[in-house]
VEXDREN-2710 file (C-alpha; in Angstrom, 1 decimal):
% VEXDREN-2710
k/r/px/py/pz
1/MET/65.5/1.8/100.6
2/LYS/63.7/-0.7/102.9
3/LYS/60.4/-1.8/101.4
4/ASN/57.9/-2.1/104.2
5/LEU/54.3/-1.6/105.1
6/PHE/53.0/0.6/102.2
7/ASN/55.8/3.1/102.0
8/ILE/54.8/5.1/105.1
9/GLY/57.2/7.9/104.4
10/SER/55.6/9.0/101.1
11/LEU/52.0/8.2/102.0
12/MET/52.1/10.2/105.2
13/LEU/53.0/13.2/103.2
14/MET/49.9/12.8/101.2
15/ALA/47.7/11.9/104.1
16/VAL/48.8/14.6/106.5
17/THR/47.0/17.3/104.6
18/PHE/43.7/16.4/106.2
19/ILE/45.1/15.9/109.7
20/ALA/44.9/19.2/111.7
21/GLY/47.4/20.1/114.4
22/CYS/46.5/18.1/117.5
23/THR/46.9/18.9/121.1
24/LYS/46.8/16.2/123.8
25/ASP/43.0/16.6/124.2
26/LEU/41.1/13.7/122.8
27/ASN/38.4/15.9/121.3
28/ARG/40.8/17.2/118.6
29/TYR/39.7/16.0/115.1
30/PRO/40.7/16.9/111.6
31/SER/39.1/20.2/110.7
32/ASN/39.8/20.5/106.9
33/THR/36.7/18.7/105.8
34/ALA/37.0/19.6/102.2
35/THR/40.4/18.0/101.9
36/ALA/39.2/15.0/104.0
37/SER/36.3/14.6/101.6
38/THR/38.7/14.4/98.7
39/VAL/41.1/11.9/100.4
40/TYR/38.2/9.7/101.5
41/SER/36.6/9.7/98.0
42/THR/38.7/6.8/96.8
43/ALA/39.9/3.4/98.1
44/ALA/43.5/4.5/97.5
45/GLY/42.8/7.6/99.6
46/TYR/41.7/5.4/102.5
47/LYS/44.9/3.5/102.3
48/GLU/46.8/6.8/102.4
49/ALA/44.8/7.8/105.5
50/LEU/45.6/4.5/107.1
51/ALA/49.3/5.2/106.5
52/LYS/48.9/8.2/108.8
53/VAL/47.5/6.0/111.6
54/TYR/50.5/3.7/111.3
55/GLY/52.9/6.5/110.6
56/SER/52.1/8.3/113.8
57/PHE/53.7/5.3/115.6
58/ALA/57.0/5.7/113.7
59/LEU/57.4/9.5/113.2
60/THR/57.1/12.6/115.3
61/SER/55.9/14.6/112.3
62/SER/55.3/14.1/108.6
63/THR/57.5/17.1/107.9
64/GLY/60.8/15.5/109.0
65/PRO/62.9/14.9/112.1
66/GLY/63.0/17.6/114.6
67/ASN/59.4/18.5/114.1
68/SER/56.4/17.4/116.2
69/ASP/52.7/16.8/115.4
70/LEU/51.9/17.5/119.1
71/GLY/51.1/21.1/119.8
72/GLY/53.4/22.4/122.6
73/ILE/55.4/19.2/122.7
74/ASP/59.0/19.2/121.6
75/ALA/60.0/16.7/119.0
76/GLY/62.5/15.2/121.4
77/THR/59.7/14.3/123.8
78/SER/57.0/13.3/121.3
79/ASP/58.2/10.0/119.8
80/PHE/56.2/7.0/120.9
81/VAL/58.9/4.3/121.2
82/ARG/61.5/6.6/122.7
83/LEU/59.1/7.7/125.4
84/LEU/57.7/4.3/126.1
85/TRP/61.2/3.0/126.3
86/ASP/62.1/5.7/128.8
87/ALA/59.1/4.9/131.0
88/GLN/59.3/1.2/130.8
89/GLU/63.1/0.8/131.0
90/LEU/64.8/3.7/132.8
91/SER/62.5/3.2/135.8
92/THR/63.8/-0.4/136.2
93/ASP/66.9/-2.5/136.5
94/GLU/67.3/-2.7/132.7
95/ALA/68.6/0.8/132.1
96/VAL/70.2/4.0/133.3
97/CYS/70.9/7.1/131.3
98/ALA/73.9/9.4/131.6
99/TRP/72.0/12.4/130.5
100/ASN/70.6/15.1/132.8
101/ASP/67.9/16.1/130.4
102/PRO/64.6/17.3/132.0
103/GLY/62.7/14.3/133.3
104/VAL/65.4/11.7/132.8
105/PRO/66.8/11.5/136.3
106/ASP/63.3/11.2/137.7
107/PHE/63.1/7.6/136.5
108/HIS/66.3/6.4/138.2
109/ASN/65.3/8.3/141.3
110/MET/61.7/7.2/141.3
111/ASN/60.5/10.7/142.1
112/TRP/58.6/11.6/139.0
113/ASN/55.6/13.9/139.3
114/SER/52.8/15.2/137.1
115/GLY/55.1/17.8/135.6
116/ASN/57.6/15.2/134.1
117/VAL/58.0/16.2/130.5
118/ILE/58.7/12.7/129.2
119/LEU/55.5/11.3/130.8
120/ASN/53.6/14.3/129.4
121/GLY/55.0/13.5/125.9
122/LEU/54.2/9.8/126.1
123/TYR/50.7/10.5/127.4
124/SER/50.2/13.1/124.7
125/ARG/51.6/10.8/121.9
126/SER/49.3/7.9/122.9
127/ILE/46.3/10.2/122.9
128/TYR/47.3/11.8/119.6
129/GLN/47.5/8.3/118.0
130/ILE/44.0/7.5/119.5
131/THR/42.7/10.7/118.0
132/VAL/44.1/9.9/114.5
133/ALA/42.6/6.4/114.7
134/ASN/39.2/7.9/115.9
135/SER/39.2/10.2/112.9
136/PHE/39.9/7.3/110.4
137/ILE/37.3/5.1/112.0
138/ALA/34.7/7.8/111.8
139/ASN/35.4/8.4/108.2
140/ALA/35.2/4.6/107.5
141/SER/31.8/4.0/108.9
142/ASP/29.4/1.7/107.0
143/ALA/27.5/4.7/105.8
144/ALA/30.7/6.5/104.6
145/ILE/31.9/3.5/102.6
146/ALA/28.6/2.4/101.2
147/LYS/29.6/3.7/97.8
148/PHE/32.4/1.1/97.6
149/THR/31.9/-2.4/96.4
150/GLY/33.9/-5.6/95.8
151/SER/37.5/-5.7/96.9
152/ASP/37.6/-1.9/97.6
153/ALA/34.8/-2.3/100.3
154/THR/36.5/-5.4/101.7
155/ASN/39.9/-3.7/102.0
156/ILE/38.5/-0.5/103.6
157/LYS/36.7/-2.6/106.2
158/TYR/40.1/-4.3/107.0
159/TYR/41.6/-0.8/107.3
160/ARG/38.9/0.2/109.7
161/ALA/39.5/-2.9/111.8
162/GLU/43.3/-2.2/111.9
163/ALA/42.6/1.3/113.1
164/ARG/40.4/-0.1/115.8
165/PHE/43.2/-2.5/116.8
166/LEU/45.8/0.3/116.9
167/ARG/43.4/2.4/119.1
168/ALA/42.9/-0.5/121.4
169/TYR/46.7/-1.0/121.6
170/GLN/47.2/2.6/122.6
171/TYR/44.4/2.4/125.2
172/SER/46.2/-0.6/126.6
173/VAL/49.4/1.5/126.9
174/LEU/47.5/4.2/128.8
175/MET/45.8/1.6/131.0
176/ASP/49.1/0.1/131.9
177/LEU/51.0/3.3/132.6
178/PHE/48.5/5.9/133.5
179/ALA/45.6/3.7/134.6
180/ASN/42.7/6.3/134.4
181/PRO/43.1/8.4/131.2
182/PRO/40.5/10.5/129.4
183/PHE/38.4/8.6/126.9
184/THR/36.7/9.1/123.6
185/THR/35.8/7.1/120.6
186/GLU/34.9/8.0/117.0
187/LYS/31.3/8.7/118.3
188/SER/32.4/11.3/120.8
189/PRO/31.4/15.0/120.2
190/ILE/33.8/17.1/118.2
191/GLY/34.8/20.5/119.2
192/THR/36.9/22.5/121.6
193/ALA/33.9/22.8/124.0
194/PHE/33.9/19.1/124.6
195/LEU/36.1/17.9/127.5
196/PRO/36.6/14.1/127.5
197/PRO/35.4/12.2/130.5
198/GLN/37.8/10.1/132.6
199/ILE/37.6/6.3/132.4
200/SER/38.6/4.0/135.3
201/ARG/41.3/1.4/134.8
202/ALA/38.9/-1.4/135.2
203/ASP/36.4/0.1/132.8
204/LEU/39.1/0.7/130.3
205/PHE/40.2/-2.9/130.5
206/SER/36.6/-3.9/129.7
207/TYR/36.5/-1.6/126.7
208/VAL/39.8/-2.8/125.3
209/GLU/38.8/-6.4/125.8
210/SER/35.4/-5.9/124.2
211/GLU/37.0/-4.1/121.2
212/LEU/39.5/-6.9/120.6
213/LEU/36.9/-9.7/121.2
214/SER/34.6/-7.9/118.7
215/LEU/37.3/-7.8/116.1
216/ASP/38.1/-11.4/116.6
217/SER/34.5/-12.8/116.7
218/ALA/33.6/-10.9/113.5
219/ASN/36.8/-12.0/111.7
220/ALA/37.3/-8.4/111.0
221/MET/41.0/-8.6/110.7
222/VAL/43.1/-10.0/107.9
223/THR/43.9/-13.7/108.6
224/ALA/47.0/-14.3/110.7
225/MET/50.3/-14.0/108.7
226/GLN/48.4/-12.8/105.6
227/ASN/48.7/-9.0/105.8
228/GLU/51.3/-6.7/104.4
229/TYR/54.4/-6.4/106.6
230/ALA/54.1/-4.1/109.6
231/ARG/50.3/-4.2/109.4
232/ALA/48.2/-5.8/112.1
233/ASP/46.3/-9.0/111.5
234/GLN/44.1/-11.4/113.6
235/ALA/47.1/-12.9/115.5
236/CYS/47.9/-9.4/116.8
237/VAL/44.4/-9.3/118.3
238/TRP/45.0/-12.6/120.0
239/ALA/48.5/-11.5/121.2
240/LEU/47.2/-8.2/122.8
241/LEU/44.4/-10.2/124.5
242/ALA/46.9/-12.6/125.9
243/ARG/49.0/-9.7/127.1
244/ILE/46.2/-7.8/128.9
245/TYR/44.8/-11.0/130.4
246/LEU/48.2/-11.8/131.9
247/ASN/48.1/-8.4/133.6
248/ALA/44.3/-8.4/134.3
249/GLU/44.7/-8.9/138.0
250/ILE/46.7/-5.7/138.2
251/TYR/44.3/-3.7/136.1
252/THR/41.0/-5.0/137.5
253/GLY/41.7/-7.1/140.6
254/THR/40.5/-10.2/138.9
255/ALA/42.9/-12.9/137.5
256/ARG/42.3/-14.0/133.9
257/TYR/45.2/-16.4/133.4
258/THR/43.0/-19.1/131.7
259/ASP/42.1/-16.5/129.1
260/ALA/45.7/-15.6/128.7
261/ILE/46.5/-19.3/127.9
262/THR/43.5/-19.4/125.5
263/TYR/44.8/-16.6/123.4
264/ALA/48.4/-17.5/123.6
265/ASN/47.4/-20.9/122.2
266/LYS/45.7/-19.2/119.3
267/VAL/48.9/-17.2/118.4
268/ILE/51.1/-20.3/118.8
269/ALA/48.8/-22.3/116.5
270/ALA/48.8/-19.6/113.8
271/GLY/52.1/-20.8/112.3
272/TYR/54.7/-18.5/113.7
273/SER/58.1/-19.9/114.6
274/LEU/61.2/-18.7/116.5
275/LEU/63.8/-17.0/114.3
276/PRO/66.9/-19.3/114.6
277/ASN/69.3/-16.4/115.4
278/TYR/68.1/-14.2/118.3
279/GLN/70.3/-11.3/117.3
280/ASN/68.7/-11.1/113.9
281/LEU/65.4/-10.1/115.5
282/PHE/67.0/-6.7/116.2
283/LEU/69.0/-5.9/113.0
284/ALA/68.3/-3.6/110.1
285/ASP/66.9/-6.4/107.9
286/ASN/64.5/-7.8/110.5
287/ASN/61.7/-7.1/108.1
288/LEU/62.8/-9.9/105.9
289/ASN/61.7/-13.5/106.4
290/ASN/61.0/-12.9/110.0
291/THR/58.9/-15.9/111.1
292/GLU/58.6/-14.7/114.7
293/GLN/57.4/-11.1/114.5
294/LEU/53.7/-10.5/114.6
295/LEU/53.8/-6.8/114.3
296/SER/56.6/-4.2/114.2
297/ILE/57.0/-0.5/114.0
298/ALA/58.7/0.0/110.7
299/TYR/61.7/2.4/110.4
300/ASP/63.7/3.4/107.3
301/GLY/66.8/5.5/107.8
302/GLN/66.1/7.4/104.6
303/ASN/62.3/7.8/104.5
304/THR/61.1/7.6/108.1
305/GLN/63.7/9.7/109.9
306/ASN/63.2/10.3/113.6
307/TYR/65.4/10.9/116.6
308/GLY/63.3/8.4/118.5
309/GLY/62.5/4.8/117.8
310/THR/65.4/2.5/117.1
311/THR/67.6/5.4/116.1
312/PHE/67.4/6.5/119.8
313/ILE/67.7/3.0/121.2
314/ILE/70.8/2.3/119.1
315/ASN/72.6/5.6/119.2
316/ALA/72.0/6.2/122.9
317/ALA/73.6/2.9/123.7
318/ILE/76.9/3.8/121.9
319/GLY/79.7/5.6/123.5
320/GLY/83.0/5.3/125.3
321/LYS/85.4/3.0/123.4
322/MET/82.7/1.7/121.1
323/THR/82.9/2.6/117.4
324/PRO/79.5/3.7/116.1
325/ALA/80.2/2.5/112.6
326/ASN/80.4/-1.0/113.9
327/TYR/76.8/-0.8/114.7
328/GLY/75.7/0.9/111.5
329/VAL/75.5/4.5/112.7
330/PRO/78.8/6.1/111.8
331/GLY/77.5/9.5/112.7
332/GLY/76.1/8.4/116.0
333/GLY/77.4/7.6/119.5
334/TRP/75.3/9.6/122.0
335/GLY/76.7/8.0/125.1
336/GLY/73.5/7.6/127.1
337/ASN/71.9/4.3/128.0
338/ARG/73.4/1.3/129.7
339/VAL/72.2/-1.6/131.8
340/THR/72.5/-2.1/135.6
341/SER/74.4/-5.1/136.9
342/ASN/71.2/-7.0/137.7
343/ILE/70.6/-7.9/134.0
344/PRO/74.1/-9.1/133.1
345/ASN/73.9/-11.1/136.3
346/LEU/71.0/-13.1/134.8
347/PHE/73.3/-14.5/132.2
348/PRO/75.9/-17.3/132.7
349/ASP/78.6/-15.3/130.8
350/LEU/78.9/-11.8/129.3
351/THR/80.5/-13.0/126.1
352/GLY/77.4/-14.7/124.8
353/THR/79.4/-17.9/124.4
354/LEU/76.7/-19.8/126.4
355/ASP/73.5/-17.8/126.2
356/HIS/73.7/-15.9/122.9
357/ARG/71.2/-13.3/124.1
358/SER/74.0/-11.9/126.3
359/LEU/74.7/-8.9/124.0
360/PHE/76.8/-6.5/126.0
361/PHE/79.9/-4.4/125.2
362/THR/82.3/-4.8/128.1
363/ASN/85.6/-3.3/126.8
364/GLY/86.3/-0.3/129.0
365/GLN/82.9/-0.6/130.6
366/ASN/82.5/-1.1/134.4
367/GLU/79.7/-3.4/135.4
368/THR/79.3/-1.4/138.6
369/ILE/77.6/2.0/138.2
370/ASN/79.4/4.4/140.5
371/GLN/78.2/7.5/138.6
372/ILE/75.1/7.5/136.5
373/ALA/76.5/10.4/134.4
374/ASN/79.5/8.4/133.4
375/PHE/78.7/6.3/130.3
376/ASN/81.5/3.9/131.1
377/ASP/79.8/2.9/134.3
378/GLY/77.3/0.1/133.4
379/LEU/77.6/-2.3/130.5
380/ALA/76.6/-1.1/127.0
381/VAL/73.9/-3.0/125.3
382/THR/74.4/-4.1/121.6
383/LYS/71.1/-6.0/121.2
384/PHE/69.7/-3.5/118.7
385/GLN/72.0/-2.6/115.8
386/ASN/71.6/-0.8/112.4
387/VAL/73.5/-3.5/110.4
388/THR/71.9/-6.4/108.5
389/SER/72.2/-10.1/109.3
390/THR/75.0/-10.2/106.7
391/GLY/77.0/-7.5/108.4
392/ALA/76.1/-4.7/105.9
393/THR/75.2/-1.2/106.8
394/PRO/72.0/0.2/105.1
395/PRO/72.7/2.6/102.3
396/ASN/73.4/6.2/103.3
397/ALA/73.3/5.4/107.0
398/SER/74.7/8.0/109.3
399/VAL/72.6/8.5/112.4
400/PHE/69.1/7.2/111.4
401/ALA/68.4/3.5/111.8
402/SER/66.4/1.1/109.6
403/THR/65.9/-1.5/112.3
404/ASP/62.2/-2.2/113.0
405/PHE/60.9/-2.3/116.6
406/PRO/58.9/-5.4/117.6
407/LEU/55.6/-4.8/119.3
408/PHE/54.6/-8.4/119.4
409/ARG/56.6/-11.6/118.8
410/LEU/56.3/-15.3/119.5
411/GLY/59.0/-15.3/122.2
412/GLU/56.8/-13.2/124.4
413/ILE/53.8/-15.4/123.7
414/TYR/55.7/-18.5/124.9
415/LEU/56.5/-16.8/128.1
416/ILE/52.9/-15.6/128.6
417/TYR/51.7/-19.2/128.2
418/ALA/54.3/-20.5/130.7
419/GLU/53.6/-17.8/133.3
420/ALA/49.8/-18.1/133.1
421/VAL/50.1/-21.8/133.6
422/LEU/52.3/-21.4/136.7
423/ARG/49.8/-18.8/138.1
424/GLY/47.0/-21.3/137.9
425/GLY/45.4/-20.8/134.6
426/THR/43.7/-23.8/133.0
427/GLY/43.8/-25.0/129.4
428/GLY/47.6/-25.5/129.5
429/THR/50.0/-27.9/131.2
430/ASN/53.3/-27.6/133.1
431/ALA/54.9/-29.9/130.6
432/GLN/54.0/-27.7/127.7
433/ALA/55.1/-24.6/129.6
434/ILE/58.5/-26.1/130.1
435/THR/58.6/-27.1/126.5
436/TYR/58.0/-23.5/125.3
437/PHE/60.4/-22.2/127.9
438/ASN/63.1/-24.6/126.7
439/MET/62.5/-23.7/123.1
440/LEU/63.7/-20.2/123.9
441/ARG/66.7/-21.5/125.8
442/GLN/67.6/-23.9/123.0
443/ARG/67.7/-21.0/120.6
444/ALA/69.7/-19.0/123.1
445/TYR/72.3/-21.8/123.8
446/GLY/72.3/-23.4/120.4
447/ASN/71.6/-26.7/122.0
448/ALA/69.8/-28.3/125.0
449/SER/72.5/-27.5/127.6
450/GLY/70.4/-24.6/129.0
451/ASN/67.2/-26.6/129.3
452/VAL/65.3/-26.8/132.6
453/ALA/63.3/-29.7/134.0
454/SER/61.0/-27.6/136.2
455/LEU/59.7/-24.0/136.5
456/ALA/58.9/-21.5/139.2
457/LEU/57.5/-18.0/138.8
458/GLN/60.9/-16.4/139.5
459/ASP/62.3/-18.4/136.6
460/ILE/59.7/-16.7/134.4
461/LEU/60.6/-13.2/135.5
462/ASN/64.3/-14.0/135.1
463/GLU/63.8/-15.4/131.6
464/ARG/61.7/-12.4/130.6
465/GLY/64.7/-10.3/131.6
466/ARG/67.0/-12.4/129.4
467/GLU/64.6/-12.7/126.4
468/LEU/62.8/-9.4/126.4
469/TYR/65.3/-6.8/127.8
470/TRP/65.1/-3.3/126.2
471/GLU/61.8/-4.2/124.5
472/CYS/59.6/-2.1/126.8
473/PHE/58.3/-4.8/129.1
474/ARG/60.3/-4.5/132.3
475/ARG/58.3/-2.0/134.4
476/THR/55.1/-3.9/133.6
477/ASP/56.7/-7.2/134.5
478/LEU/58.1/-5.9/137.8
479/VAL/54.7/-4.4/138.8
480/ARG/53.0/-7.7/138.0
481/PHE/55.5/-9.6/140.2
482/GLY/55.0/-7.1/143.0
483/VAL/58.7/-5.9/143.1
484/PHE/58.7/-2.6/141.1
485/THR/58.5/-0.4/144.2
486/SER/59.1/-3.0/146.8
487/GLY/62.3/-3.1/148.9
488/SER/62.4/-6.9/148.4
489/TYR/64.0/-6.5/145.0
490/LEU/66.6/-3.8/144.5
491/TRP/68.9/-2.7/141.7
492/PRO/71.6/0.0/141.5
493/TRP/70.2/3.5/141.8
494/LYS/66.6/2.3/142.4
495/GLY/65.0/5.2/144.3
496/GLY/68.0/7.4/143.8
497/VAL/70.3/5.3/146.1
498/SER/73.4/3.7/144.7
499/SER/72.6/0.4/146.4
500/GLY/68.9/0.7/145.7
501/THR/65.9/1.3/148.0
502/GLY/62.2/0.6/148.1
503/THR/59.8/3.4/147.2
504/ASP/56.1/4.2/147.8
505/ASP/53.6/2.0/146.0
506/HIS/51.9/4.9/144.3
507/PHE/54.8/4.9/141.8
508/ASN/53.4/1.7/140.3
509/ILE/51.2/4.0/138.2
510/PHE/52.3/7.2/136.5
511/PRO/50.5/10.5/137.2
512/ILE/48.1/12.2/134.8
513/PRO/50.1/15.1/133.5
514/SER/49.4/18.4/135.2
515/VAL/48.8/20.3/131.9
516/ASP/45.8/18.0/131.1
517/LEU/44.5/18.1/134.7
518/ASN/44.5/21.9/134.5
519/ALA/42.8/21.9/131.1
520/ASN/40.1/19.3/131.8
521/PRO/38.2/19.5/135.1
522/ASN/36.7/16.0/134.4
523/LEU/40.1/14.4/135.3
524/ILE/41.1/13.3/138.8
525/GLN/44.8/12.7/139.6
526/ASN/46.0/9.2/140.4
527/LYS/46.4/8.5/144.1
528/GLY/49.7/9.7/145.6
529/TYR/50.4/12.5/143.2
END
């Protein structure tokens, strides 16, 4: 069994008893106050409750795979990473899916609407995770924990800070994808009569920024690199600040590239280093001695089983002539997701001989996608695997994966620094940007043969495609570079056309799901839907 975090699988079973069934409405709070009082009576109980906050990232339910914590949402459309991956990757040049499941073709065709079940699931999952965090924060107020002293009090305050960070992270996801979601905090009224107000994208940016700056200025988080694995620390706060500042012009209309450099520098100075082997970042033992990962969603094929997460990413990428057992999932092979030709074309070769990040299965696969429904059209991606760095398969592996999913890692931070410098931010230099850029390429090539002497913004977008593909960044990147909907950059099946076509700019933001609009008159639909 993989040992990570604080054994989410078992602690969630204990913690779930005080979490009531939750709908997508942000006003849903735990209702079993007697049980909650018992759980929050000890420091150990607070840690169990924190496991629920983290666990809602990794599981669809505490009662096993195939079940969902979200009322009215099927388990297949309620996992956070799976749904985020669909929205961020299937809508771009980085992925197509052979399946005709409800909502899936909408992403290739760029014709999604407010009834898309995948977008509804993602929106609902993010709001659910905010709700769980709100509940924990409310129960960890200064007044509630006044009875604790010494290390117990200190630890519970760290737990509260982590829940605030995770809430801010989920709000950053809603800000990026849905722009103007409903909004509550732990101070909002509780009860079915309360309908959450809508918050504008710019105001939500200010809120997320203020929460993160508050956590940082108060030194509320555990020191960088000092927390338990898969728990957030102070460097995660800096990393999220750097990420939202890089995209601030999209969110607010005001560029914040200098601030992106400031917080990227803080992460870089914290002591992280690139893992020497790129592939090892995405294998089943990537929780061990990983010097690059700031924060991951932890998966264990035995104790955190879920048909989403890396189980989905790995299994859905296997099919055709591939042998699932070679990738650590002998019972898998779902034959779904591949990559469009635009991404392999970023690499100098498809064998990985030059750039070792070129991790594609080519035997029997056609680089050209003539039919989306044919898994053999489009190269298969072998970046994520359920085998260890020694080539071993985790014990009892069949379908479920033990590969953790990176939310923040140093490779992204280097690219944030470089892009922010090129976009005019101060506090960094072109020379240092090139150095960080080349550090990624030296790892990829194994030597300096891929180094560059100068950089342009297009180089950054291309390098993000090589370094970060299938890590849930691509849609955000293409929007930031102004080419997500534009006809100036096309990929196969963009807009539902085999050669690609431009689409309307309103698709740069996803719609508020119709089910929530109908339930909450405070909400106004995003423009164009």
